[in-house]
N, C-alpha and C positions, 0 to 999 in steps of 0.2 A: 508687191507694194514697195516702191524705192523712192525716197525723197531725198533731196540734197542735203537737207538739214532739219532740225526739229521745228524751225519756224514754218517751213514749207508744209510740213506734217500737220501742224496745228491749223493752219490756213485750210487744208484739205479736210480736217475734222469739221471745221466751222461750215464749209460748203455742204458736207455730208448731212450735217444737222439740219441745214436749210431745206435740203432735198426730202429728208425723213419727215420734217414737219409739214411740208407741202403735200407729200403723199398722204399723211394720215388725215389732214384736214379735208381731204376729198370725202372721206367716210364719217368724220366726227366733226361736229360744228360747236362752237361756242365754249371749248373746253381748252383753250390755247395755254393758259398757264399750267394746267394739269398735264397736258402732253410735254411741255418743256420740263417740268419736274421729273417725270417718268424718264425721259431721255437723259437728263442730268444724272439720275440715279443709275441708269444703265451703263453709262460711261465711267461712273465713279466706282462700279462694282458693288453697288448696293442693292437693296431689295425695297419694295414699295407697298405700303398698306393703303388701299384706296377705300375711303369711308364715304358713303353717300346713300340717299334714300333710293328704293328701287325705281327703276325706269330711267336712270341718268346715263345709261350707256357704259357702264363700268366694264362689263364683260365685252361689250363690242370694242371698246378702246384697247383692251388687252389682245383680243384676237387680231384686230387691225395692225397693232404694233407687231405681233408674232409674224403676220403675213410680210410686212414690209422689211423685216430684219432677215427673212428667209432662214429662220432657225426652226429646229425641231420643238414642237410646241405640244403641251399636254395640259388638259383642263381636268382638275379633280373638284368634283362636287362634294364639299364637306357635310357630312350628315351625323346624327347622333350615334348611329351604329357602325360608322367607319372605323376599321382597325388599323393600327400601324402597318400591318403586313399588307394591307389593301393599297398603301401608297409606296412603301418601300420595295415590296416584293416578297416572294415566299418560296420555301423549298419544296419541291415535289419529286416523288419517286418516278424515275423514267423506265423505259422499256427494259434497260440493262440492269434494273434494280439498283440503280445508283441515285443518290440524292443530287438534284440539279436545282440550282438558284434561278427562278424565273423573275426578271426584273419588273418592278412596278412603274406606274406612271411618273414617278419622281426622276427617272433616268431620262430627262430631256433638257433642252437649253432654257426653254421659257416655261414656267409653271404658273398656270392660273389656279390659285387656291380659292375657289369661289365659296363665299360666306363661311369663312375660316372659323368664326365664333360659334358655328353650329355643331362643332365636334368636341367630344371630351379632351381634357388635357393630355391624356396618354398619346392620342393621335396627334394632337397639336405639337407635342414635343418631339415626334418623329421627324418633324420638319426642321427643328432646331439644329441638329448636327449638320444636316444637309446645307442649310443656309449659312452656318457659320464656317464649317470646315470644307464645304463643297465635296463632300464624301459621305458615304453610308456605311454603317457597320450592320451587317446581317449574316446570320448562320455563322458567326464567329469570323467572318471575312470583312475586310475593308474594301469598298468599291470606290474609286475615284470618279467623281461626276464630270461629264464633259463640259469644258469651257466653251463660251461663256455660260454661266448659270445665274438665272435671274428669276426670282420669286415675286409674282404680283398677287397680293391677296386682296379679297374685297370683303367688305363688312358692312352690315346694314345697322345704323346706329340707332333706329327707333323701335325695332322689334327685340324685346328682351326675353320673351317667354321661349324657353327651350334653347337658350344660348349659354355658352361657356365663355366669360370674358377671357381674353388673352392675358396670361401672366406677364408680369412686368419683364421677366428675363426674355420672354418671347418677343415682346414689344420692341425690346431694345435691339433686337436682330435686324429690325427693319431700319433702313437709313431714313426713309421719309414716311410720315403719315400725312396723306393728302386729302383734304376734304373736297368732295365734288358738290358744288352747289347747282341750283336751278339754273338753266341757260337763260340768257337775256331774251326779252321779248322777241326782237328781230330774229335771233338765232333760232328760237323755237318755231317761228313761222317758217324758216328755211328747212329745219328738221322735219316738221309735219309735211311740208309740201314734197320733199324728196323721198320720205319714207312711206308715203301713201300713194305713190305713183309706180310706174314700172321701171323707174330709174334704178340702175344697178352699177356698182363700181367694182372694177377689177383691179385690185391693189397689186402693184408689182414690187418684188424685193429690190431694196435701194442699197443695201450693204451686207456684206458676208461675215461669217463668224470669225474668220481670219483678221478682217479689218477691225472688227469690235475689239478683239482681244489686243491687237496692236495698239489701237487708241486708248484702251483702258491702262495699258502699260506706259504709254506716252504721258498720260495725265499725271502719273506718279512721279515723273521726271521734272514736272514744272517747278521752277524755284518759287519760294515764297518769302517775302520780307518778315523779318522778326517782329516787327510792330503788328502785322497782320495776324501771325502766328499767336502772339501774345494776346490780342483781342479775342481770337476765337477760344483759347483756353480760358481766358478771364471770364468770357461770356458763360461758359459752361460752369465754371466754379461759383459765379454769382447766383446760380440757381439752387445752391446747396445750403439749406437753412443752418444756421448755428456753426459755420466753419471758419468764421473770421473774414472770409472775403464775400460772404453773402450779401446780395443787395437788400435794401430795407424791404422791398416788395416780397422777396423771397422768404424773409424771416417772419413777415407778417402773414403771408398767405399760402406758403408751401410747406408740405409735409415731407416730401423728398425731392431731391434735385436730380439733375442729369449726370451720369456717370462719364468716365473718360472716353467711352465709345462716341459720345456726343462730340467731344473736342476733335476726335479724329474725322468723323464725318463732316464737321464744320469746315475743316481745312480741305479735304479732298473735294467736298461739294463746292467750295468757294473756287477751287482750281478749275474744276469743270465748267462751273457758271461763267467764269472769266472768260475761258477759251471760246465758249459757245457764243459769247457776246463781244467778240473781236478783241480780247486782251491776251497777252502773253504771260502775265502774272497777276494773281488776285489781288484785290484790295479789300478795305474793310467793307465797302458797299456789297461785294460779292458774298461775304459772310452773312452780312444782314439779309441778303436775298434768300439765302437757303435756310436760315436759322428757325423761322417759324415751323417749318415742316419737320426739321430734325428736333426741335425741342418739345413740340406739341405733345407727343405721346411719351415723353421721358420725365416729365415733371407732375408731380401729384399734388392737388390742392388739399389744404387742410379744412377743418370744419368752418373756420371763420370765413374762408372764401366762399364756401358754399352758401353759408348763412347770409352773406352780403351779395350773393349772386355775381361774383367776380369770375369771369371766364378765363380759361388758359390763355386765350388770344390777348386778353387785356394785360395779363401778367407779362407775357412775352414782350409785348409793345413797350411796357415800362422798362423791362430788362434792356431793351435795344436803345 
């Protein structure tokens, strides 16, 4: 891949984004905004937590994305009896009576962590190092994971029996928390029509792993104005109750605010969002566009908010 300059490369990324979206929407209908957010996260080098009731095509969305990205993909079904070694890998004794490390399903480019809240914290935390360091420590050795490495986890918000809520430290590792809603009526008609007939879609890879890595590095080089950077950092600081910079709504309704990782993701997410929407530098609107999905799982309501039935979305809206 050779481009005359960075502007030409950013134009190429925007074209690729259009191709990716067009290909995914052949298999997935009515989840346009969700698809955009997943792709923004991919190019920002983040991970995504998809939250939605069963039957909203969360798993299909992830498998479709893996197909068109042409990357090595593994699905891990999280269950209460899943052990860390089941996802990281384990040591076995081979024929030569030597210990040999057998790699687990975590060694792939795209990981679908299906129903991540169904497994105990011990196994959930095995994902932590992989998501943050893009490496795994097992049997006293450190194994680097192949780039790009992208975790898409799904969670069912209504079934609470036999689930282990994700700890805040783990939630913070996800760049976006994306809510999947029911499709619009017209979209549902199309979905039902297509999925109850013999119609089948063969999705073709649109982008290679080398291109993804190139574009991920390119996004980091995008310049950002000081006023936009200050806006992003101030927005994160406004969520922290009792710190002097907190917004009135945070002092009133929040127990905990977002940490510095939120500020980092707001900036890099705004850069990616700007590029994918035809700009060469992010503005405040780009920060606002990615803010709800970045802040949603990083701020914790207090009893007053619960008592008054104030939602996280309403709090974020007031902050913006």
